[in-house]
C-alpha positions, 0 to 999 in steps of 0.5 A: 500500500505504498502509493496509498500511504503517499496519499495519506502523507500528502494529506498529513502535510496539508494538515500541517500547513493549515495547522501551522498557518492557523497557529502562527498567522491565523488572520492570513488564512481567514482573510484569504477565505473571507472571514473576519480577522480575530485575536481570539485563541480559538482559531489557534486551538484549531491550528493545534488540532490540525497539526495533531491530525497531520501527525496522525496521518504522517505516522499512520502512513509511515507504519502502513496502518491500512485501517487508519487509511480507511477510517480517514476516508470516511472522515474526510468524506464527512468533513467535505459534506459538512463544510458544504452543508455549512455553505448551503445553510448560509453559515459559511462563505462559498469559498469554504467549498474549496476546502470541501473540494480538497477533501473530496479530491484527497479522498478520491486519490486515496480511494483510487490508489487503495483500490488499485493496490488491493486489486494487485495484491489479490 
């Protein structure tokens, strides 16, 4: 599952980048996605959580933890759908659909590589 692990590492790196940005310069990302700047600590806490999630992704890929790969696909689909629901309900700006799209593209990449590697293994 080496190619699948690569997709998981890529997602972990994405999480690290988002997490580091939210921790160190949150208002840069908030401005890009059209949300108001904030000095409150909550946005930095979300950055810490994203860094932790990125760590889990990279470590699971490093050891080839296939069950985590599958679990991550379930969560990433759910996250994409929930983000889309926030936008459709008017609670978030349409630019957030970019994050939903990234989730869908990332999980599609993982799913396709996992399917291909499973087919080769059987």
